[in-house]
GUMI-758333 format. One record per atom (N, C-alpha, C): x, y, z; residue in one letter. Coordinates in steps of 0.02 Angstrom, whole numbers, padded with zeros to 5 digits, always signed. Example, Ala and Ser with C-alpha at 12.3 -4.5 7.8 and 13.67 -1.06 7.14 Angstrom:
+00660-00284+00390a+00615-00225+00390a+00660-00165+00390a+00642-00112+00354s+00684-00053+00357s+00645+00002+00394s
This chain:
+00394-01773+01072m+00351-01767+01130m+00341-01693+01146m+00279-01672+01153a+00264-01601+01166a+00251-01589+01240a+00276-01533+01265t+00261-01512+01333t+00232-01442+01330t+00195-01424+01383f+00160-01359+01383f+00173-01324+01450f+00187-01260+01445q+00202-01220+01505q+00156-01160+01507q+00127-01148+01566k+00084-01089+01576k+00129-01030+01595k+00123-00976+01556r+00162-00916+01569r+00114-00857+01573r+00096-00839+01634g+00047-00786+01642g-00020-00810+01615g-00048-00773+01569d-00111-00793+01539d-00102-00825+01470d-00040-00847+01455r-00025-00877+01390r+00006-00947+01400r+00006-00987+01346w+00032-01055+01349w+00088-01063+01298w+00143-01093+01322r+00200-01107+01279r+00203-01181+01264r+00206-01197+01199a+00213-01266+01178a+00285-01279+01157a+00313-01336+01179i+00382-01355+01162i+00380-01425+01132i+00407-01431+01072v+00409-01495+01038v+00481-01518+01032v+00496-01576+01061r+00563-01605+01057r+00557-01674+01025r+00598-01686+00974k+00598-01750+00941k+00670-01767+00923k+00692-01828+00938k+00761-01848+00928k+00782-01838+00855k+00840-01806+00848g+00866-01794+00781g+00841-01730+00750g+00799-01692+00785h+00773-01629+00759h+00781-01574+00812h+00792-01512+00791p+00798-01457+00840p+00732-01445+00875p+00736-01427+00939a+00676-01413+00977a+00641-01351+00948a+00574-01352+00949q+00535-01296+00925q+00486-01275+00981q+00477-01210+00986s+00430-01185+01038s+00393-01124+01012s+00333-01114+01039k+00293-01056+01020k+00241-01044+01074k+00224-00980+01084t+00177-00961+01137t+00110-00940+01106t+00055-00963+01138f-00012-00949+01113f-00056-00922+01169f-00113-00895+01148s-00159-00865+01197s-00199-00918+01235s-00207-00977+01206t-00244-01031+01239t-00205-01096+01234t-00220-01142+01280k-00187-01207+01279k-00209-01248+01218k-00273-01239+01198a-00298-01275+01140a-00258-01256+01077a-00243-01192+01070r-00203-01169+01013r-00133-01200+01017r-00105-01200+01076a-00038-01227+01085a-00036-01302+01067a-00087-01338+01088k-00091-01410+01073k-00099-01422+00998k-00141-01382+00966a-00151-01390+00894a-00086-01378+00856a-00049-01327+00877w+00014-01312+00844w+00064-01369+00855w+00070-01392+00917a+00117-01446+00933a+00101-01509+00893a+00037-01525+00887k+00017-01584+00849k+00036-01577+00775k+00026-01517+00749s+00044-01505+00679s+00119-01508+00667s+00158-01481+00715v+00230-01483+00709v+00255-01555+00710v+00228-01595+00754e+00247-01665+00757e+00230-01701+00692e+00171-01685+00664g+00152-01714+00600g+00197-01691+00544g+00217-01627+00548g+00261-01600+00497g+00330-01633+00498g+00354-01648+00558i+00419-01683+00563i+00415-01751+00530i+00359-01785+00540e+00349-01850+00508e+00345-01843+00433e+00311-01789+00409e+00306-01777+00337e+00374-01764+00307e+00415-01725+00343q+00482-01710+00319q+00524-01773+00313q+00516-01816+00363a+00554-01879+00362a+00535-01920+00301a+00472-01912+00279a+00449-01949+00220a+00459-01909+00156a+00492-01851+00161g+00506-01810+00102g+00449-01765+00083g+00406-01747+00131g+00347-01708+00115g+00353-01634+00124g+00410-01608+00147g+00419-01536+00155g+00388-01511+00220g+00383-01445+00227v+00358-01414+00288v+00282-01423+00294v+00258-01438+00354s+00187-01445+00365s+00154-01377+00372s+00094-01369+00343l+00058-01306+00349l+00039-01292+00421l+00033-01344+00460g+00014-01335+00530g+00070-01312+00574g+00131-01311+00548s+00188-01291+00590s+00201-01216+00586s+00163-01180+00545m+00173-01107+00539m+00107-01071+00549m+00109-01017+00587t+00050-00976+00597t+00047-00921+00545t-00011-00890+00540l-00019-00834+00494l+00028-00777+00513l+00037-00766+00578g+00082-00714+00601g+00154-00727+00579g+00175-00791+00584d+00242-00809+00561d+00250-00794+00486d+00200-00813+00447l+00203-00803+00375l+00206-00729+00358l+00165-00688+00391l+00165-00616+00377l+00230-00583+00399l+00259-00607+00454d+00325-00581+00474d+00377-00595+00420d+00375-00656+00393l+00422-00675+00340l+00412-00632+00278l+00349-00620+00261h+00334-00581+00201h+00354-00508+00208h+00340-00479+00266m+00358-00409+00276m+00434-00399+00275m+00470-00449+00302a+00543-00445+00299a+00567-00450+00226a+00533-00492+00187h+00548-00499+00116h+00536-00432+00079h+00479-00401+00092l+00463-00337+00060l+00512-00282+00080l+00535-00285+00142d+00582-00235+00166d+00649-00240+00130d+00666-00301+00108r+00728-00311+00072r+00724-00287-00001r+00666-00297-00032i+00662-00285-00104i+00624-00222-00123i+00586-00193-00077s+00544-00136-00095s+00531-00093-00034s+00493-00040-00044s+00470+00001+00012s+00404-00027+00036s+00398-00038+00101r+00336-00067+00127r+00276-00022+00111r+00283+00041+00123g+00229+00087+00108g+00169+00077+00154g+00124+00126+00152r+00066+00123+00196r+00020+00065+00178r+00014+00049+00114k-00032-00004+00094k-00009-00072+00119k+00056-00086+00115n+00081-00149+00140n+00071-00156+00215n+00085-00102+00251k+00077-00103+00323k+00003-00111+00342k-00040-00075+00306a-00111-00079+00320a-00138-00149+00306a-00117-00179+00250g-00138-00247+00234g-00115-00296+00286g-00053-00288+00309d-00025-00332+00360d-00066-00329+00424d-00081-00268+00447r-00120-00259+00509r-00190-00288+00501r-00221-00276+00444t-00289-00298+00433t-00294-00374+00433t-00247-00408+00402l-00248-00481+00401l-00235-00510+00470l-00190-00481+00507r-00176-00506+00575r-00238-00499+00619r-00271-00443+00612k-00330-00430+00654k-00390-00471+00630k-00401-00475+00565g-00461-00507+00538g-00458-00583+00537g-00399-00610+00524l-00392-00683+00520l-00361-00714+00582l-00325-00673+00621g-00295-00698+00683g-00223-00720+00672g-00177-00688+00709e-00106-00705+00702e-00091-00777+00719e-00129-00806+00765e-00115-00874+00788e-00148-00927+00744e-00184-00906+00694t-00216-00954+00648t-00162-00994+00612t-00167-01060+00614l-00120-01103+00578l-00136-01100+00504l-00085-01105+00463l-00097-01103+00391l-00141-01161+00369l-00138-01216+00406s-00181-01273+00389s-00254-01258+00402s-00269-01204+00439e-00338-01186+00454e-00367-01138+00402e-00326-01112+00358l-00351-01068+00306l-00397-01106+00258l-00450-01074+00238s-00498-01106+00193s-00536-01052+00155s-00572-01073+00104y-00612-01025+00066y-00664-00992+00110y-00698-01032+00151s-00751-01005+00194s-00723-00954+00243s-00663-00967+00270k-00632-00920+00317k-00616-00854+00283k-00590-00859+00221l-00574-00798+00184l-00637-00762+00162l-00689-00799+00145a-00753-00768+00125a-00783-00730+00184a-00779-00759+00244d-00804-00724+00304d-00764-00660+00317d-00699-00665+00308f-00656-00607+00317f-00675-00551+00268f-00684-00570+00204c-00701-00520+00153c-00770-00489+00166c-00817-00530+00187t-00885-00506+00201t-00884-00456+00259t-00845-00471+00310t-00839-00425+00367t-00807-00359+00345t-00755-00364+00305r-00723-00303+00281r-00772-00260+00242r-00814-00292+00201r-00861-00254+00159r-00919-00227+00200r-00951-00270+00241d-01013-00252+00275d-01003-00215+00340d-00949-00231+00376v-00937-00199+00441v-00889-00141+00435v-00833-00152+00401d-00784-00098+00393d-00804-00048+00339d-00849-00070+00294g-00874-00025+00243g-00825-00008+00187g-00777-00054+00174v-00728-00040+00122v-00752-00070+00055v-00721-00049+00001s-00741-00071-00065s-00711-00140-00081s-00738-00171-00133a-00713-00236-00155a-00640-00232-00177a-00620-00175-00203s-00550-00167-00225s-00503-00163-00165s-00526-00132-00110t-00485-00130-00049t-00478-00199-00019t-00532-00237-00019v-00529-00306+00007v-00482-00347-00037v-00484-00335-00102k-00439-00372-00147k-00366-00357-00129k-00352-00295-00110s-00284-00277-00091s-00261-00318-00031s-00307-00329+00018d-00291-00370+00076d-00277-00442+00055d-00320-00469+00012i-00313-00538-00010i-00249-00547-00051i-00232-00498-00092m-00171-00503-00131m-00109-00500-00087m-00114-00464-00031h-00058-00463+00016h-00049-00532+00046h-00104-00566+00063l-00100-00634+00089l-00072-00681+00036l-00095-00673-00026s-00071-00714-00081s+00004-00706-00091s+00027-00643-00087g+00099-00630-00093g+00138-00662-00037g+00109-00660+00024a+00143-00690+00081a+00149-00765+00072a+00098-00797+00045i+00100-00869+00033i+00153-00886-00019i+00159-00844-00071t+00212-00855-00120t+00280-00849-00088t+00289-00799-00045t+00352-00792-00009t+00366-00853+00033t+00314-00880+00065g+00322-00939+00108g+00343-01000+00069g+00316-01009+00009t+00335-01067-00031t+00407-01062-00055t+00431-01001-00067v+00499-00992-00092v+00550-00993-00035v+00534-00958+00019e+00584-00947+00072e+00577-00995+00131e+00519-01025+00140a+00509-01069+00198a+00490-01140+00178a+00493-01155+00113d+00480-01222+00089d+00409-01246+00106d+00361-01199+00106l+00292-01220+00117l+00268-01260+00056l+00222-01305+00065p+00196-01345+00009p+00166-01300-00045p+00181-01314-00107t+00155-01273-00162t+00080-01280-00169t+00051-01331-00139r-00022-01340-00144r-00058-01282-00111r-00028-01249-00060l-00060-01192-00029l-00066-01134-00078l-00013-01124-00118k-00015-01071-00168k-00068-01087-00221k-00075-01150-00239e-00125-01170-00288e-00195-01161-00260e-00204-01178-00195m-00269-01169-00164m-00287-01095-00158m-00237-01053-00144m-00249-00982-00138m-00273-00953-00204m-00245-00977-00260a-00267-00953-00326a-00340-00972-00338a-00359-01032-00317t-00429-01053-00324t-00475-01012-00279t-00453-00999-00218w-00493-00959-00172w-00503-00888-00198w-00450-00859-00227r-00456-00791-00254r-00508-00789-00310r-00508-00839-00353e-00556-00841-00407e-00627-00847-00379e-00635-00888-00327g-00701-00895-00295g-00725-00830-00264g-00680-00794-00231l-00697-00730-00200l-00716-00678-00254l-00680-00681-00310r-00696-00634-00365r-00765-00649-00393r-00780-00713-00405r-00845-00731-00433r-00902-00714-00385r-00888-00717-00320a-00939-00701-00271a-00947-00626-00261a-00905-00586-00295g-00909-00514-00289g-00880-00486-00225g-00841-00528-00189l-00812-00506-00125l-00747-00467-00136l-00714-00478-00192i-00655-00439-00210i-00664-00417-00282i-00633-00362-00300g-00639-00337-00368g-00586-00285-00383g-00578-00271-00446s-00528-00221-00468s-00556-00151-00457s-00512-00104-00442p-00536-00035-00431p-00561-00005-00496p-00611+00037-00490q-00636+00072-00549q-00586+00127-00568q-00578+00135-00633s-00533+00187-00657s-00559+00255-00635s-00517+00294-00602r-00538+00358-00573r-00513+00415-00618r-00558+00457-00639d-00539+00512-00683d-00558+00580-00654d-00565+00583-00588r-00585+00646-00555r-00529+00697-00559r-00546+00756-00583r-00501+00813-00582r-00537+00872-00550r-00501+00912-00511p-00534+00971-00482p-00551+01021-00537p-00609+01052-00530t-00626+01106-00577t-00584+01167-00560t-00583+01215-00605d-00546+01276-00591d-00573+01311-00528d-00639+01309-00520k-00670+01341-00461k-00650+01304-00397k-00652+01237-00399e-00633+01199-00340e-00561+01212-00320e-00517+01211-00370l-00446+01224-00355l-00436+01295-00330l-00472+01342-00359g-00468+01411-00335g-00492+01418-00264g-00548+01385-00248d-00575+01387-00180d-00526+01356-00130d-00495+01301-00149l-00446+01268-00105l-00387+01313-00091l-00361+01345-00143l-00302+01387-00135l-00318+01450-00095l-00377+01479-00107t-00396+01539-00069t-00406+01523+00005t-00441+01468+00018h-00455+01448+00087h-00390+01432+00125h-00346+01395+00094t-00285+01374+00128t-00235+01432+00134t-00242+01483+00094k-00197+01540+00099k-00216+01586+00155k-00281+01594+00168h-00304+01644+00216h-00327+01615+00283h-00334+01549+00289n-00356+01519+00351n-00296+01507+00396n-00290+01545+00450k-00232+01541+00495k-00227+01473+00528k-00283+01439+00538a-00283+01374+00572a-00247+01321+00530a-00237+01334+00467l-00206+01285+00422l-00132+01299+00410l-00103+01344+00446r-00034+01364+00432r+00019+01317+00461r-00001+01274+00508r+00048+01226+00536r+00070+01179+00480r+00022+01155+00442i+00037+01117+00382i+00024+01164+00323i+00073+01174+00282r+00068+01224+00229r+00029+01195+00169r-00038+01191+00179y-00081+01159+00129y-00079+01196+00062y-00075+01262+00064n-00075+01300+00002n-00015+01280-00041n+00044+01275-00009d+00104+01254-00046d+00098+01181-00068d+00072+01139-00024l+00067+01067-00040l+00021+01055-00100l-00034+01090-00102i-00082+01082-00157i-00051+01105-00222i-00020+01163-00222r+00011+01190-00283r+00069+01145-00305r+00108+01120-00256f+00166+01078-00273f+00143+01011-00301f+00089+00983-00274a+00064+00919-00298a+00043+00924-00371a+00009+00978-00389v-00012+00987-00459v+00048+00999-00504v+00094+01041-00483a+00151+01058-00525a+00201+01001-00533a+00212+00963-00480s+00263+00910-00481s+00237+00843-00503s+00171+00832-00497c+00139+00768-00514c+00162+00712-00467c+00183+00728-00407m+00208+00678-00360m+00151+00652-00316m+00160+00591-00292r+00115+00562-00243r+00127+00596-00175r+00076+00593-00132l+00082+00626-00067l+00139+00596-00026l+00146+00529-00026d+00201+00497+00011d+00269+00522-00014d+00274+00532-00079e+00337+00555-00108e+00351+00627-00087e+00300+00668-00087i+00308+00738-00067i+00332+00743+00005i+00301+00705+00048c+00317+00709+00120c+00384+00675+00137c+00414+00641+00087s+00478+00608+00099s+00537+00645+00067s+00524+00698+00029l+00578+00734-00004l+00626+00763+00047l+00691+00755+00033r+00743+00781+00078r+00783+00835+00042r+00805+00884+00081w+00843+00939+00052w+00906+00915+00018w+00937+00862+00045e+01000+00838+00017e+00990+00808-00053e+00928+00792-00070d+00915+00763-00136d+00892+00814-00188d+00893+00877-00169v+00872+00930-00215v+00933+00960-00249v+00931+00962-00316d+00983+00994-00355d+00954+01059-00382d+00968+01114-00346h+00938+01178-00364h+00962+01203-00432h+01025+01190-00448e+01053+01214-00512e+01022+01177-00571e+01016+01111-00564a+00988+01072-00620a+00912+01074-00622a+00881+01093-00565g+00808+01095-00563g+00779+01025-00559g+00813+00980-00522t+00789+00912-00514t+00789+00891-00441t+00756+00836-00427v+00755+00808-00360v+00755+00732-00366v+00786+00699-00318i+00786+00625-00317i+00730+00602-00272i+00685+00561-00298i+00633+00530-00258i+00658+00462-00236i+00667+00454-00171r+00694+00391-00144r+00639+00338-00140r+00657+00277-00159l+00612+00219-00154l+00545+00234-00187l+00548+00260-00248r+00486+00276-00283r+00446+00212-00295r+00380+00220-00293k+00335+00163-00297k+00353+00118-00356k+00362+00054-00339h+00378+00003-00390h+00354-00063-00362h+00323-00106-00403p+00294-00167-00377p+00343-00219-00352p+00407-00216-00375r+00451-00271-00358r+00518-00252-00328r+00538-00189-00328q+00605-00174-00305q+00610-00102-00278q+00661-00092-00237k+00677-00024-00215k+00709+00013-00274k+00689+00074-00284t+00717+00112-00339t+00714+00187-00325t+00769+00222-00338d+00770+00294-00333d+00765+00323-00403d+00734+00382-00409q+00725+00412-00474q+00737+00486-00471q+00777+00511-00517e+00787+00584-00524e+00733+00610-00571e+00697+00662-00548v+00642+00689-00588v+00650+00765-00594v+00625+00794-00649p+00628+00866-00657p+00575+00901-00615p+00591+00959-00589l+00543+01000-00552l+00507+01044-00603l+00445+01027-00617m+00408+01060-00670m+00371+01122-00645m+00358+01168-00692g+00317+01226-00676g+00344+01265-00617g+00299+01281-00570e+00319+01320-00512e+00343+01277-00454e+00352+01211-00465s+00369+01166-00410s+00436+01184-00378s+00487+01204-00418q+00551+01221-00389q+00546+01284-00346q+00509+01333-00369a+00500+01395-00330a+00464+01381-00265a+00413+01338-00267i+00376+01320-00207i+00422+01285-00158i+00462+01239-00184l+00508+01200-00143l+00559+01246-00109l+00588+01291-00147e+00639+01335-00119e+00611+01386-00070e+00545+01395-00069d+00513+01442-00024d+00499+01411+00045d+00513+01345+00052q+00498+01311+00115q+00552+01326+00167q+00533+01336+00230p+00583+01348+00282p+00623+01285+00296p+00687+01292+00308r+00730+01234+00321r+00730+01219+00395r+00678+01186+00418i+00671+01169+00489i+00679+01095+00502i+00690+01057+00449d+00694+00985+00454d+00735+00959+00396d+00757+00896+00400e+00794+00867+00343e+00747+00855+00284e+00682+00852+00298r+00633+00846+00244r+00608+00915+00223r+00592+00920+00159v+00568+00984+00133v+00498+00999+00160v+00456+00949+00160f+00388+00955+00187f+00382+00906+00246f+00399+00928+00307p+00404+00883+00364p+00336+00866+00396p+00294+00835+00358y+00227+00818+00382y+00214+00743+00370y+00168+00716+00409g+00147+00647+00398g+00096+00645+00341g+00107+00599+00295a+00062+00594+00237a-00010+00581+00258a-00020+00540+00308e-00088+00525+00330e-00121+00586+00360e-00083+00626+00398s-00111+00687+00427s-00131+00737+00373s-00089+00743+00322v-00104+00788+00267v-00167+00765+00230v-00171+00700+00217s-00229+00672+00182s-00294+00683+00221s-00292+00670+00286n-00351+00680+00327n-00372+00753+00330n-00322+00797+00336g-00337+00869+00338g-00366+00893+00272g-00341+00866+00216f-00367+00885+00151f-00440+00866+00144f-00458+00807+00169r-00529+00786+00167r-00572+00833+00207r-00547+00855+00265r-00586+00902+00307r-00595+00969+00271r-00543+00992+00237i-00547+01055+00200i-00600+01049+00145i-00599+00992+00109c-00648+00982+00056c-00719+00980+00083c-00729+00948+00140r-00796+00947+00170r-00818+01017+00188r-00772+01057+00216h-00789+01126+00235h-00809+01167+00174h-00775+01155+00118l-00789+01193+00057l-00844+01160+00015l-00872+01105+00041e-00924+01067+00006e-00901+01044-00063e-00839+01022-00065i-00811+00992-00126i-00817+00916-00118i-00854+00884-00161e-00869+00813-00154e-00821+00770-00194e-00804+00713-00162d-00766+00660-00196d-00701+00684-00227d-00663+00723-00191l-00597+00744-00214l-00544+00719-00166l-00496+00681-00191h-00442+00655-00150h-00378+00694-00165h-00332+00694-00118f-00268+00728-00130f-00233+00698-00190f-00240+00633-00200h-00207+00600-00257h-00234+00626-00324h-00295+00653-00324d-00323+00680-00385d-00283+00741-00410d-00245+00772-00365l-00203+00829-00385l-00147+00805-00431l-00121+00745-00418r-00071+00715-00462r-00102+00702-00531r-00163+00676-00530h-00199+00664-00593h-00207+00730-00632h-00223+00782-00597e-00231+00848-00628e-00164+00871-00660e-00110+00862-00622g-00045+00884-00647g-00023+00846-00708g-00033+00779-00708i-00013+00739-00766i-00055+00757-00826i-00120+00766-00816s-00163+00785-00871s-00143+00852-00901s-00123+00899-00858r-00101+00964-00882r-00039+00959-00926r+00006+00913-00909l+00066+00905-00949l+00048+00882-01020l+00001+00836-01025f-00021+00813-01091f-00055+00871-01128f-00095+00909-01092e-00130+00966-01124e-00081+01018-01149e-00024+01023-01117r+00027+01071-01137r+00071+01045-01195r+00057+00983-01216g+00091+00957-01274g+00151+00913-01261g+00164+00895-01198y+00221+00850-01184y+00206+00780-01211y+00258+00746-01234q+00251+00678-01260q+00249+00628-01202q+00224+00568-01217i+00212+00519-01164i+00276+00500-01128i+00333+00496-01164q+00396+00478-01132q+00420+00534-01086q+00403+00596-01102e+00421+00652-01059e+00379+00653-00996e+00314+00640-01004v+00269+00638-00946v+00288+00581-00900v+00307+00524-00930a+00327+00466-00889a+00388+00482-00847a+00434+00523-00872l+00493+00542-00834l+00473+00582-00773l+00421+00622-00778v+00397+00662-00722v+00356+00619-00673v+00311+00579-00701s+00264+00542-00659s+00293+00479-00628s+00345+00451-00661g+00376+00390-00635g+00346+00326-00660g+00300+00329-00709h+00270+00268-00736h+00320+00230-00778h+00329+00165-00762r+00371+00122-00803r+00334+00097-00863r+00270+00085-00854d+00228+00061-00909d+00190+00121-00938d+00208+00141-00998w+00176+00199-01028w+00102+00188-01037w+00082+00125-01047g+00012+00110-01057g-00031+00129-00997g-00002+00125-00937s-00040+00142-00877s-00054+00216-00871s-00021+00257-00912l-00034+00329-00911l-00101+00346-00942l-00131+00298-00977r-00194+00313-01010r-00248+00332-00960r-00246+00303-00900r-00298+00319-00851r-00290+00390-00824r-00231+00419-00833y-00220+00488-00811y-00235+00538-00866y-00234+00515-00928v-00247+00561-00984v-00322+00570-00990v-00347+00617-00951n-00419+00630-00950n-00432+00700-00975n-00420+00710-01039l-00430+00775-01068l-00505+00790-01072l-00523+00850-01052r-00594+00868-01053r-00618+00876-01125r-00677+00849-01139a-00705+00852-01207a-00714+00924-01229a-00737+00966-01184g-00747+01036-01201g-00682+01071-01219g-00627+01052-01184d-00562+01083-01199d-00538+01063-01269d-00549+00999-01287l-00528+00976-01353l-00569+01010-01408l-00634+01018-01395a-00676+01052-01445a-00654+01124-01454a-00638+01157-01400k-00615+01227-01404k-00549+01232-01441k-00504+01184-01428k-00439+01184-01462k-00449+01176-01537k-00497+01133-01556d-00510+01121-01627d-00539+01184-01660d-00582+01219-01625r-00612+01280-01653r-00562+01336-01661r-00513+01337-01615d-00463+01391-01616d-00409+01381-01668d-00409+01324-01699r-00356+01311-01749r-00367+01352-01813r
């Protein structure tokens, strides 16, 4: 038997059934509370018949909470996971029951992301894959019916065929020598940019081949000055938390040691702030389509150009799959022709 209580401008539903623990949840409307209570009661009956957890007994917010806790145990959430979580909660609604998910609802979500938010099909795919991962977590950890996971796979294929989600295009952008020179000159002499040491960050990104999140997370305690190495904590990995010791290549150790010790971090800046500022600098210099992450691409490509073997580059870049390094090996055709002529 379900009861409903008005609490301010929200409604609390309470379901009590003999032989089962009481369940309660608060919603923004009474209609939502009633729908949830009805689904919970139906789910209890399904369980009694051996049917497992009802999709109507869990909201999208509950599922995402479960998934984020799962990710926190096995990996680093990272900005992408947090962004995907926020986007799904806002776009699909935290109070949406899992039983209300459908292809049309996901298609509307994807269309809005593309047409209103102006994001690419690959970004939308990232959101959908976060939802798909959450559903997998739910089937494993909350005994959700496996049919939801099967339906999600079908919905993903439909969204792909409709062009609403897609894989990212391989990016091979590298700064030209002039662009890199302009960036370093501007960041060295512009006093307004001295709060964040962009000149050092740009040079360090190219020399170390690190991601921006990794750079902004480096701690002094993880630097081995004698060995010329540093430990990157929770380095990007799809399935687990992992720390990695990497060599400080080129001028990266000198740049690192030149930083003032004002914080436990070597570069005590927010990655998002650095990224936004870098875009503004590029606009000011009229440098088009250059991302801070492209500096990592530049650094990795330079290592190959200097003759390092793929296993050596992988030790610096952190790639577990050597095959994935192919997208970073973007040797300029002109450079290869010159090398051949000089032999």
